[in-house]
N, C-alpha and C positions, 0 to 999 in steps of 0.2 A: 503493498501500501506506500511506504517511504514514496516506494520513486516513485508510483504514478501522480500524487502529488505533488514532484519537484518537474511532471516533466506538465501539467496543469498547467503550474509557477508562470517553467520557461517559454509555454505556447500563448500563453496569454504576455506576457510582457516582449513576445516574439509580435505580434499580428499587434498590440500598442504600437510599434516599434513601426512599423509597414506605413498603421494607417496615416499617422504622419510623412511620413515619407513621402514629395511635390509629384513623382511620376504618378503615383496609387492614386495619389488626391485627384490628374489629369483624366484618370483610364475608366469611368464609368464604372465595369463591365471588373476590375478587381476589385476596389471601391465597394464593391455589391457583395462579390464575395466574403469578402474581407470586413463586413457590417456583420455578414449573416457570421463566420462564425468567431468574431467579437460576442454574438450577443448567445451564440449556446456556450463558448467559453467562459461569457463572464458566472452561466450563472455551479458551473465547473472549479470554474475560481474560488467562489462562496465558499459550497462543499472546502474544499480542500484548504480556505482560513480560518472553517469552523472543528476541522477534523485538528487543526498547528493545536487551536485555541485549550479543545480538547481533553489533547497528545500533553498539553501545557499543567492545566488543568491538575490530570492525573495523577503527576509528578510530581505538584509540588504539593499534592497533597500529600500526597506520599511520607516524600522527607516533613513535612510540618510534624505529621502524625509522628515518625519517628522519634523524631523533638519533644514532643509534646507528651503532658503528665497529666495536664485539668483534663478530667473528666469529659469537662462537657466540652469542653472544647475539640478534645477528643470523639464525641457523637457527632458531632456536627460539622467537623475533617471529615468523618466512617463517610455518612449521609452524601454529603461533596462529592467526595471518591465514587460511590456504589452509584452515585448520579451521572458521572461523568461515565462512568467504565458500560453503563446500561448503553450512551448517543452513545460512543466510539462504533456500533458494526453499526448501528444506525446508521451514521455517516457514510462509513467505507463501504457498504452496499448503496446511498445514493451517489458516492463518488465513482463508482463502480460505472452502475447503469449512465451516470452522462455521460462517461463516455467512453459508452457502445455507441457505434456506427449505426443513427440513426436515419430516418427518410432527408434529405437533401434537402424536400417541396418543402416540409413539416411549417415555415416559420412564414413562406409563401401566402397573399391575397387566394380566393378560390370561384371560380366557374363552376353552378350548381345548375348543371340539365335534367328538367327531370319533363317522363315522356307520361304519356298512359301506353297502358298492358294489352292484355287481357282484361274485355269486359266491355266492350266500349266503349256507348257513355258513362257508367257507373265509374271505368275505372278514367276515364281521364273528370268526373266529377273527384274521385279520390287524387290526382296527382294537383291540384287545385289545397286536398287538405292536406297536402305535403308543404305546399310551398309557403303555407300559413302557419303549420310549423316547425320549418325549417329556417324560413325570416321569425318569428318569436325565439327560435333559440337565439339565434343571431345579434336578437335584443337582446335581452340576457344576459351576453357572455357582453357586451359591449361592440358588439361588432355593427359594422354598416353594410345596405344590401343597396342594391340596386338592379332594377330591373330590365335587364336587355333586351328581351328576343321574349316573345306571347307567342301562341299561337290559343288564342282561346277557344271552345267547345258550346252548343249552344244552350248548354244547358246550365253555365257558368263553371263550368273545370279551365282544367287545361287542352288540350292535345296534346302540347308541348310547350313548358318557360321555361325559360333564360334569366337566370342572373347572377351577378357577384358580391363577395360577401369580402369585406373587408375591414382587417385590425391584425393584432403583435399572433399573430399564429396558426391562424382559422386552418389552414390547415390540417392543423396540427389533430384539433375538436373535429373536423367538416370529412375528413375522410374517411370514420364511420362510418356513415350512411348513406353509401354506393355499393348498387347492389338492389335486390329486387324487394320490393317495398306489401306484400300482399296482406286485403281487409275482405274482412269476411261478415255481411253486414245486411239487412233488409234491403236492398235500394225504392228508390219514393214513387219508384212505377212500377215494382211489385206489389201486384194489386191480390194476393196469393195469401203471403208475407211468409214466402220464398227464403231460407238466406242463399246470399252469392256470391262468388271469391272473386273477388278481379288482385289487377293489381298495375305497378306502374315501379318501373326504373330510373333509377340515380345515378345522376356519374359526376364525382368530384372532382373538377380537374382543376391542376396549381395553375394560375394564372402567371403569367408567361413573363418578365419588362421589355418589353423593346432591345436589351443588350441583351437577352438571353437569344431571343429568334429573331433576326432581325428577316423581313418581310422586301425578299428584292421586285420592286416594282414589275416589274414588265414579267414574272412570274403570275401576279393575279387578273383574274379578270374581273371589273364591273361594272353591275347591269345599274338600271333601276328601273325598276320593274312598278309599275299599280297593287299596293297594298289591297288587303285583304281582311274579313275578320269573318263571325260565326256564319256557317253557310255556305260563302264564298264572295258573298257582300263586298263593293267597296270600301276603306273606312277615311281612305285619301283623296282628297277634292283635286291632291295633282301628284304624277308618277313620285312618288320620293323615298319607296322600299328602295333597299339597297341588295342587290344576292352580293357575295365576291368569293369570288371559285381560286383554289391555289391551285393551280394548273398540275407542279411536278407530281402531285398528290390527291388528287381530285379530291380531295377537301369546298366542301361551299354551307356559307352562312347567309342568312339570310338575316337581315334584319327590319322591322319596318313598325316599330311605338313609335318613333321622332317625327314630325311634319320637317322638321329640314334630311336633306339629302345629306348632307356632312356626315350631324351626327349619329346614324343610320350608318353612311362607311364607318363611320371610329368603334361604334358596338360592335359591329361586326370584323370587323381587323385585332379588337380585344379579345372575342372567339373562337376565332381562326390559330392565332396563335396561343391559348391555351394547347389548344386543340395540339396543335402541333409542339410544341411542348412534352407533351404528354408521349406521343408516337416516339419523340427523342429518349422521355425516359424510358421507354420502355425498350427502347434498339441496345440500348446503351447497357440494359438485362437482359442483352437477348431474348426478350418478351415481348415482341413487335405484334401488339396486334391483341395476342392473347392477354394483354390483364386489362384491357379496356370491355371483353368477352366476360373477362371473370368478374367485374364489375358488374355491368351492365344486365351479361345474363339475354336468352334473346327474348323470356316476358311473359316463360310460360310458367302455366300455373304453379308447377313445383319445383322453380327456380326460386326461391325467399333467403334475404339476411334475418325479416320481421316482419312479425303478421298482426296485425290491430284487430280482436276480436271485437265488437262491438253490441249482440247480444251480452256477454262475457265481461264488457266493460274493462278486458285483457291485450296486452302488450307484450309479446315473448321475441326479444335478438334470441336469430336460435342457433347464430356463433359460439355465446362466452353463455345461452343459457339459462336468462336473466327476466323475470316475470316482471310485470307492470299494472295493479289493478285499479287504475286509476287511469283509465284511458282522454279521459277530458282532459286531464294536465296534461297528458306528454301530446294531445294537439297544440295547449295551448304554447309546446317549446320546454318543457321539463325533460331532455330527454338525457343530463347528468347522469343518472345512474347506468345510463346503457354507455356513456362512453367517458364512464368511471372507470364501466368492468373490464370498456376492451381494451381501455390505456392498459390494465395493467395488467391485464392477458399480452399483450406483445409486450411492458417489459416484461414479464416470467418468458419467455419464447425468449428474448433477447438475450438475455442473462441467459439462457441457459446454451442459445448458440458462442455465446463469447468464450463460454468454458468451455467450451470441451473441445 
């Protein structure tokens, strides 16, 4: 542990020194990378300082106990010594965890895409419920959200909706929402009172900075088109909707929510940049396309990360077997029990891998 603490102190000092280098300050990519590394090391550096303080307390209390003869003082010192000895292994585990390889995207803002899956109009309504749940959760955590692209359904839900969430560590919080969400409830249109099962898919993409994904204008096809609304009716009196296609990858994004072509173009480019960044991350891990498919699956009813059972007011996360019996609270954005359990499970797995 002493060697690891020394390494943290050395790395932190090195990053702080490099952040003062004029060459680094003039290079946006280097500056962004070092800024993220500094942020990650700051937590580990604080834990390392606490570790050193605790070790000193143990040594000092031990020395004072040997020299002290007063019973009351000895009792006090003994308590201090035991408390410090109990704290030390906790700090050691936290330090190991802080230095385990973490997801390089954890500190980033995110772009969330929700799409109706199996279940027709009921699936679109459920997609709308998930949108409200996730944006409320963002507000609870102090994050900011902004709608980027919407395709509403006639009944008031969404065929698909894309929005951004910005804030420190947004991806580390919202990445657990990726996957197929399944709902079991009686649709408003069901006259026989039968429970239906529908799905919606959620994909959480780390938002790339412009210095990380540079879009070559020569590789982009940008078209202005007429916007549409539920049922296909026009929602704009001018051709302000924008479709941006990245020719090499074939990825295409349409944004129509703003009346300004420029604003719709900027939103489409943000979404496109995030999708391309995700592909680059997957390629780096030799999982091109596989990881995205594992995130959102096919939308079939049998694929699920979480089930929302309305008749029993029950929400179950199938990855960590955590269940809440307060459906209304979950839909209002109380997702902390699931996020905390998923993060703890990931921490345990990463520690096991690091020690293997």
